[in-house]
C-alpha positions in Angstrom: 53.5 -10.8 -48.8 53.0 -13.6 -46.4 53.1 -12.9 -42.8 55.6 -14.2 -40.8 54.5 -16.8 -37.7 55.3 -13.8 -35.2 53.2 -11.4 -37.3 50.4 -13.7 -37.4 50.4 -14.4 -33.9 50.0 -10.9 -33.1 47.1 -10.3 -35.7 45.4 -13.1 -33.9 46.0 -11.8 -30.5 44.6 -8.4 -31.8 41.4 -9.6 -33.2 41.1 -11.7 -30.5 41.4 -8.5 -28.2 39.1 -6.8 -30.4 36.0 -9.8 -29.5 37.1 -10.4 -25.9 38.2 -7.1 -24.7 34.3 -5.6 -24.9 32.7 -8.9 -23.9 35.4 -8.5 -21.1 34.5 -5.1 -19.7 30.5 -5.9 -20.2 31.4 -8.9 -18.1 33.3 -6.7 -15.5 30.6 -3.8 -15.3 28.0 -6.3 -14.5 29.4 -7.4 -11.5 27.9 -6.2 -8.1 29.8 -5.1 -5.3 29.3 -7.1 -1.9 26.5 -4.3 -1.2 25.3 -1.2 -2.9 22.9 1.9 -2.5 20.1 1.7 -4.8 20.4 5.4 -4.9 23.6 4.6 -6.9 22.0 2.1 -9.5 21.0 2.9 -12.8 21.0 6.4 -15.0 18.7 8.9 -13.7 15.6 9.5 -16.0 13.9 12.8 -15.5 10.9 12.4 -17.8 11.4 15.7 -19.3 10.6 17.1 -15.7 13.4 19.5 -13.9 16.5 17.7 -13.0 17.6 17.5 -9.3 20.8 16.1 -7.1 19.4 12.8 -6.6 22.2 11.8 -4.3 21.5 13.9 -1.5 18.2 14.8 0.5 16.8 15.9 3.6 14.4 12.9 4.3 15.7 9.7 5.2 13.6 6.6 4.0 13.2 5.4 7.5 11.6 8.4 8.6 8.9 8.8 6.0 6.3 7.2 8.4 3.4 7.9 10.5 3.0 10.1 13.4 4.9 8.4 16.1 2.8 9.6 19.0 -0.3 8.6 17.7 -1.6 5.3 19.4 -2.6 2.6 17.1 -6.0 1.5 16.4 -5.4 -2.6 15.3 -2.3 -4.2 17.0 -1.2 -7.4 15.6 2.1 -9.4 16.1 3.1 -12.1 13.3 6.1 -14.8 14.1 7.9 -15.8 11.1 9.3 -19.5 11.3 11.1 -21.6 9.0 9.5 -25.1 9.3 7.8 -28.0 8.0 3.8 -27.1 8.3 0.5 -28.8 7.7 -2.0 -26.9 4.9 -5.6 -26.4 6.5 -6.5 -29.0 3.8 -3.9 -31.3 4.8 -0.8 -31.1 2.6 2.5 -30.8 4.2 5.0 -28.3 3.2 8.6 -27.5 3.7 8.8 -23.6 4.0 7.8 -21.0 5.9 4.8 -19.8 8.6 3.4 -16.9 10.2 1.9 -17.7 13.7 2.4 -21.2 12.8 0.2 -21.3 9.5 0.4 -20.4 6.3 -1.4 -18.7 4.9 -0.7 -15.8 7.7 -3.7 -14.4 9.9 -6.1 -12.2 7.8 -5.3 -8.6 9.4 -8.6 -6.5 9.5 -9.0 -3.0 9.9 -11.2 0.5 8.9 -10.7 2.9 6.6 -8.7 5.4 8.8 -7.3 3.4 11.5 -3.6 2.8 12.1 -2.6 -0.4 11.7 0.5 -1.4 13.8 2.0 -4.7 13.0 5.3 -6.2 15.0 6.9 -8.8 13.2 9.4 -11.4 14.9 11.6 -13.5 13.1 12.0 -16.8 15.1 13.8 -18.9 12.9 14.1 -17.8 9.1 17.5 -18.0 8.7 18.0 -15.8 5.7 15.9 -12.7 7.2 12.6 -11.5 6.8 10.3 -8.5 5.7 6.4 -7.7 5.2 5.6 -5.6 2.3 1.7 -4.4 2.3 0.7 -5.2 -1.4 -1.3 -2.5 -2.5 -1.8 -0.8 0.4 -0.2 3.0 -0.1 1.7 2.9 3.0 4.4 5.5 4.0 7.7 4.5 2.6 9.2 3.3 6.0 6.5 0.7 6.3 7.1 -0.8 2.8 8.8 -3.9 3.8 11.4 -3.9 0.9 15.2 -5.4 2.1 17.7 -2.7 1.2 15.8 -0.3 0.2 13.3 0.6 3.3 15.0 -1.1 5.8 17.2 -4.0 6.7 15.7 -7.5 6.8 14.8 -8.9 9.8 17.2 -11.3 11.3 16.3 -14.5 13.7 15.6 -13.4 16.9 15.3 -9.6 15.9 11.8 -8.0 15.6 10.5 -4.8 13.1 7.6 -2.8 14.0 5.4 -1.7 10.6 3.0 1.5 11.0 0.5 2.7 8.6 -3.1 4.5 8.4 -5.6 2.1 6.4 -6.3 5.3 4.4 -8.2 3.1 1.3 -11.0 0.7 1.7 -10.6 -2.8 -0.3 -9.0 -6.0 -0.7 -4.9 -6.1 -0.3 -2.2 -9.0 0.7 1.2 -8.9 2.6 4.2 -10.8 1.9 7.9 -11.1 2.6 9.8 -8.8 0.4 13.3 -10.5 1.3 14.5 -13.4 -1.1 10.5 -13.2 -1.9 11.0 -15.8 -5.0 12.0 -18.4 -2.2 9.9 -17.3 0.8 6.5 -16.2 -0.8 6.0 -19.8 -2.9 6.7 -21.5 0.5 4.3 -19.8 2.6 5.3 -16.1 3.7 2.0 -14.5 2.9 -1.6 -13.4 4.1 -4.7 -11.8 3.3 -5.4 -7.9 4.4 -8.9 -6.9 4.3 -10.1 -2.9 5.2 -13.5 -1.8 5.4 -14.9 2.0 5.4 -15.3 3.8 8.5 -18.8 3.8 8.5 -19.2 -0.1 9.2 -21.2 -1.2 12.1 -18.8 -2.2 14.8 -20.3 -5.7 15.8 -20.3 -6.6 12.2 -16.5 -6.2 11.7 -15.3 -7.1 14.8 -13.1 -9.7 13.7 -9.6 -9.7 15.3 -9.8 -12.8 16.7 -10.0 -14.6 13.2 -6.6 -16.5 12.5 -8.0 -18.5 9.6 -8.4 -16.6 6.2 -11.5 -19.3 5.8 -13.2 -18.0 8.9 -15.0 -14.9 7.4 -18.2 -16.2 6.7 -19.9 -13.7 9.7 -18.1 -10.4 8.3 -20.5 -8.3 6.3 -19.5 -6.5 3.0 -17.9 -2.7 2.3 -20.8 -1.6 1.0 -24.1 -3.1 2.7 -23.3 -4.2 6.0 -27.3 -5.8 5.7 -27.0 -8.3 3.5 -23.8 -9.2 1.8 -21.4 -11.9 3.2 -17.8 -11.6 2.9 -15.5 -14.5 1.9 -11.7 -14.0 1.4 -10.4 -16.5 -1.5 -6.6 -16.4 -1.3 -5.2 -18.3 -4.4 -1.8 -19.9 -4.2 0.2 -22.8 -5.7 2.1 -24.8 -3.4 4.1 -27.3 -4.8 2.5 -27.4 -8.3 -1.1 -27.5 -6.3 -3.1 -24.5 -6.7 -5.0 -23.8 -3.6 -8.1 -21.6 -1.9 -7.3 -20.6 1.5 -4.8 -23.9 1.7 -7.3 -26.0 0.4 -6.8 -27.8 -3.0 -9.6 -28.8 -4.9 -13.2 -27.8 -3.6 -13.8 -25.5 -0.5 -17.3 -25.3 0.4 -18.6 -22.4 2.2 -21.9 -22.3 4.2 -24.1 -19.8 2.9 -27.7 -20.3 1.8 -29.7 -19.3 -1.5 -30.8 -16.1 -1.7 -27.5 -14.5 -0.1 -25.8 -12.1 -1.5 -21.7 -12.6 -1.4 -18.5 -10.5 -1.9 -15.8 -12.8 -2.7 -12.1 -11.2 -2.4 -9.9 -12.7 -4.7 -6.2 -12.4 -4.2 -3.7 -14.0 -6.7 -0.1 -14.6 -4.6 1.6 -16.6 -7.5 3.7 -15.6 -10.4 1.5 -15.5 -13.4 -2.1 -14.8 -14.3 -5.3 -16.7 -12.9 -8.5 -16.9 -14.5 -11.6 -16.3 -12.3 -15.2 -17.3 -13.3 -18.3 -18.3 -11.6 -20.2 -21.4 -12.3 -24.1 -21.3 -12.2 -24.7 -17.9 -11.5 -24.2 -13.9 -13.1 -21.7 -11.9 -11.2 -20.5 -8.4 -10.8 -16.8 -7.3 -10.6 -17.4 -4.7 -7.8 -13.4 -3.8 -7.1 -10.0 -4.2 -8.6 -6.8 -4.0 -6.6 -8.7 -2.3 -3.7 -10.6 0.4 -5.8 -14.3 0.0 -6.3 -15.8 0.0 -9.8 -18.4 2.6 -10.9 -21.6 1.2 -11.6 -20.3 -2.3 -12.6 -22.5 -4.6 -14.7 -24.1 -8.2 -14.8 -21.5 -10.4 -15.9 -22.3 -14.1 -17.6 -20.3 -16.4 -19.7 -16.7 -14.4 -19.2 -14.0 -14.7 -17.0 -12.0 -12.3 -15.3 -8.2 -12.1 -15.4 -6.6 -11.4 -12.1 -2.8 -11.2 -12.8 -0.2 -11.9 -10.3 -0.4 -9.7 -7.3 -3.5 -8.3 -8.5 -7.1 -8.4 -6.9 -10.5 -9.0 -8.1 -13.7 -8.6 -5.8 -16.6 -10.2 -6.9 -20.4 -10.3 -5.9 -23.4 -12.4 -6.8 -26.5 -13.6 -5.4 -26.2 -17.3 -4.8 -28.8 -19.7 -6.5 -31.3 -22.3 -5.3 -28.7 -25.0 -6.9 -25.5 -23.2 -5.5 -22.6 -21.5 -7.1 -19.0 -22.2 -8.0 -16.0 -19.4 -7.8 -13.6 -21.3 -10.1 -10.3 -20.5 -9.5 -7.8 -21.2 -12.7 -9.8 -24.3 -12.9 -8.2 -26.6 -10.3 -9.6 -24.7 -7.4 -13.2 -23.7 -6.1 -15.1 -21.9 -3.8 -18.4 -23.9 -3.6 -21.3 -21.5 -2.3 -24.2 -23.1 -0.9 -25.2 -26.3 -1.8 -22.8 -28.8 -3.4 -23.3 -26.5 -6.4 -23.6 -26.7 -10.1 -21.2 -28.8 -12.4 -18.0 -26.8 -13.4 -18.4 -24.7 -16.1 -15.4 -24.6 -18.5 -13.4 -21.8 -18.5 -15.2 -19.0 -20.8 -13.5 -18.0 -24.1 -14.2 -14.4 -23.4 -12.5 -12.1 -20.6 -14.1 -9.1 -19.1 -11.9 -6.1 -20.4 -11.6 -3.7 -17.9 -10.9 -1.2 -20.4 -14.2 -0.9 -21.1 -16.2 -2.2 -18.0 -18.9 0.1 -15.8 -19.3 3.9 -16.1 -16.5 6.3 -16.7 -15.9 9.0 -13.8 -13.4 11.8 -13.1 -10.1 11.0 -12.0 -9.2 14.2 -9.9 -6.2 15.0 -11.9 -5.6 15.9 -15.5 -3.2 13.4 -17.1 -2.8 15.1 -20.2 -1.0 17.9 -18.2 1.9 15.4 -16.9 4.8 16.7 -15.6 6.8 13.9 -16.4 6.7 11.2 -18.8 8.6 7.9 -19.0 8.8 5.1 -21.0 9.3 1.3 -19.6 10.0 -0.6 -22.7 10.6 -4.3 -21.6 12.4 -6.4 -23.8 15.0 -9.4 -23.1 18.7 -9.2 -24.5 22.0 -11.3 -24.1 24.3 -10.0 -22.0 25.7 -10.6 -18.1 23.8 -10.1 -15.3 26.1 -10.4 -11.5 28.9 -11.9 -13.8 26.5 -14.4 -15.4 26.2 -14.7 -19.2 22.5 -15.1 -20.0 19.2 -14.0 -22.0 18.2 -11.5 -19.6 15.0 -9.1 -18.8 15.9 -5.4 -20.0 14.5 -1.9 -19.3 15.0 0.6 -22.0 17.8 -1.9 -23.4 19.3 -1.8 -20.3 20.3 -4.8 -17.9 20.3 -5.1 -14.1 21.7 -2.8 -12.1 21.6 -0.2 -14.5 18.0 0.3 -15.1 16.4 3.3 -14.8 15.6 5.0 -12.2 12.3 7.1 -12.4 12.9 10.5 -11.0 9.9 12.6 -9.5 9.0 15.4 -7.7 5.8 15.6 -4.8 3.1 16.8 -6.5 3.9 15.8 -10.2 1.8 14.2 -12.6 3.1 11.1 -13.9 2.8 9.4 -17.0 4.4 6.0 -18.1 4.4 4.2 -21.3 4.6 0.4 -20.5 5.2 -2.0 -23.7 6.4 -5.5 -23.6 8.5 -7.0 -26.4 10.1 -9.5 -24.2 8.1 -12.7 -25.3 6.3 -13.3 -21.9 3.8 -11.9 -19.9 4.3 -9.6 -17.0 2.3 -8.2 -13.9 3.8 -4.7 -13.4 3.4 -3.7 -9.6 4.3 -0.1 -8.7 4.6 0.0 -4.8 3.1 3.0 -2.8 0.9 4.1 -5.6 -2.0 3.5 -7.8 -1.9 3.8 -11.3 -5.1 4.5 -13.8 -5.0 3.1 -16.9 -5.4 5.5 -19.6 -5.2 3.2 -23.3 -3.7 -0.2 -23.9 -2.8 -0.2 -27.5 -3.7 3.2 -27.9 -7.5 2.7 -27.3 -8.3 4.8 -24.8 -10.4 3.7 -21.4 -14.2 4.5 -21.4 -15.1 2.6 -18.6 -14.8 2.9 -14.8 -11.3 4.3 -13.8 -9.5 1.2 -13.9 -7.1 1.5 -10.9 -4.0 -1.0 -10.6 -1.2 -1.3 -8.4 -0.6 -4.8 -10.2 -1.0 -4.7 -13.9 -0.9 -8.0 -16.4 1.0 -6.8 -19.6 0.9 -9.6 -22.1 3.6 -10.1 -24.7 3.0 -7.3 -27.4 0.8 -5.1 -25.3 1.2 -1.4 -24.6 -0.3 0.2 -21.7 -0.7 4.4 -20.9 -0.9 4.4 -17.4 -0.8 7.4 -15.1 -0.2 8.5 -11.2 -0.1 11.8 -8.9 3.3 11.4 -7.4 1.8 12.0 -3.8 3.7 9.7 -1.7 7.2 10.4 -1.2 10.1 7.7 -0.8 11.7 5.3 -2.8 9.5 2.8 -4.4 10.0 -0.4 -6.2 8.6 -0.8 -9.8 9.0 -4.4 -11.0 7.8 -7.4 -12.3 6.0 -9.5 -9.5 6.6 -12.8 -11.5 9.0 -13.0 -8.3 11.6 -15.3 -10.7 11.7 -12.6 -12.9 12.4 -10.0 -10.5 15.1 -12.3 -8.9 16.8 -12.0 -12.3 17.0 -8.3 -12.1 13.6 -7.3 -13.4 13.4 -4.3 -11.1 13.5 -0.6 -11.7 12.5 2.2 -9.0 10.4 5.6 -8.5 12.5 7.7 -6.3 11.4 11.0 -5.2 13.5 14.2 -5.0 15.0 14.9 -1.4 14.8 11.2 -0.2 17.4 9.7 0.8 18.2 5.6 1.6 20.6 4.2 4.2 20.3 0.6 3.4 21.9 -1.3 1.1 21.2 -4.3 -1.0 23.7 -7.4 -0.3 25.3 -8.3 2.9 21.7 -9.9 3.9 19.5 -7.7 2.3 17.8 -9.6 -0.8 14.9 -7.8 -1.8 13.9 -10.2 -4.3 
C-alpha cells in the first residue's frame, strides 16, 4: 500500500528527528556557559576508593598556601608587557615580555628558602598568570587562571609565595591563554640549589639574562662544576637557546666539568645529544638520577615542558650540546662538527641504579585509568575530531578524586594518533612500567611524561599536596582544544570560575 504524501512527509520528519535529535542534544550538551566552576565539570572518579562530597569543603584554594607571617628569603618582581621586542640573538618578535625581555629573568633560590614573586601586569590585554612548572608549590600559588586564581588584569598584580623544597631545574610560564602567551614570550627559568651550597658561589640574584650563569656552580659539587641554563624555545618557527638561534658559544675551558640544564618550553618532544664528548644524565624534571652512567652515541628525549640536566667534561677540542639539531650550546673552543642525531635514545626506564621509592605503589588506595583517544563530537558547540579522556570530551572529562595521604596509581594509555606530553601540577609521578615492562633503573620521577601514540605507562605518587590540580597535555594547543583533566582533593573548594576573563589554556 502506497503511503500518502502527508504520511511520507511525516515519516521523513520522524526519521530526520531520529538522526538529528541526538546530534542536537550532543551539540546542546557541549555548550559551555559563559563561566563555570571546575568543580562542576566532568564526572567524579574515585578510583575504587571511598567516595566523598566533592561540592563542599572547608579549605578554599586561595588559602592553601605558605605561612603568611614568614618573611621571604628571595623577592622578585616581574612586569608583564605586551609589546614588540628584540631577542638576545637579534630577532624581533611581536609578543610578550617579562621585565622587558624574553626569556624572562632567571629566578634563583636555595632549597628551603621562601620565594616571593610579585607579578605586575602592565599591558597584557587578556590578563596573565605565572605557573611554576615542576615545582610542587602550594595550591594557592599554582597560577592557573580560573582554578587557583583570577587572571591578573592590566594595572593589577598578584603575589606568589612558595618554599623551594626540592633542588632542581624548573621553569615558569603564563597559564592564562597559554597556547598564545607562552609561544610568544611569557616564560623563564627557575634554578633551585641545595641548602648547603656556598653563599658566594650562588649569589646570582642580579642575573637577568639566562645565558649569564657561567659563574654559578653545580648543585652537587660547588668546587669544580660550571652551571649553564639551556632554555630551548621556538619563536616563529626558529628554535632558539636562551633567545639565540643557531650556535651559542659558552666561555668554558677544556677540562672543566659543566652541568647543562636543558628546559624544553615548546609543544613537542626534543632530542638532545652531545657532539664531541660522552655525558651523564644527572637529573630529570628536577630529580637527581641515582648513579647515572656514561652516555655516548645516544640522545636524550626531553618532552614538552620537561627538563634534563646533562653533565660532561669539556674536551680539548670543545663540545656541542645539540638541541633538536637546529640550535646548540658550543662549550669551550669552536667545538667539533655537529654529529647527526643518534638513532638510539637513553631509556630512562633502565638508566641508573634502582633505589627505594619511599612508599609502596602496590598498596595503592586509588587506581585510575587515563585513556587518551580521539573521537567525533562537539566541544564548545563546535563539531570536530577532538581529544578524549576515557571516551569523554571537554568539559565532561573525569575529575580524579583523592584524599590527602592516598597512594595513587594511574595507567596512562594513548591511542589518539599523536604524542602527548602529560603534565601533572603540584606533584611528581614515578614511572613504574611502560607497556607492562617494569622500571629497573633509578626511580624515574617526572612531572612531564612523553606518552607516544600506542604507549602505555603506569605511574604512581602520594597525594601529599592538597588542592585542585590540572593533569593535562602540555602541547598547549591540545590543551586549548579541551585536553584538560583535574586531580581534586577531598575538602578543597574552588571559588574561581573558568570563563569571564579566565582562560586557563
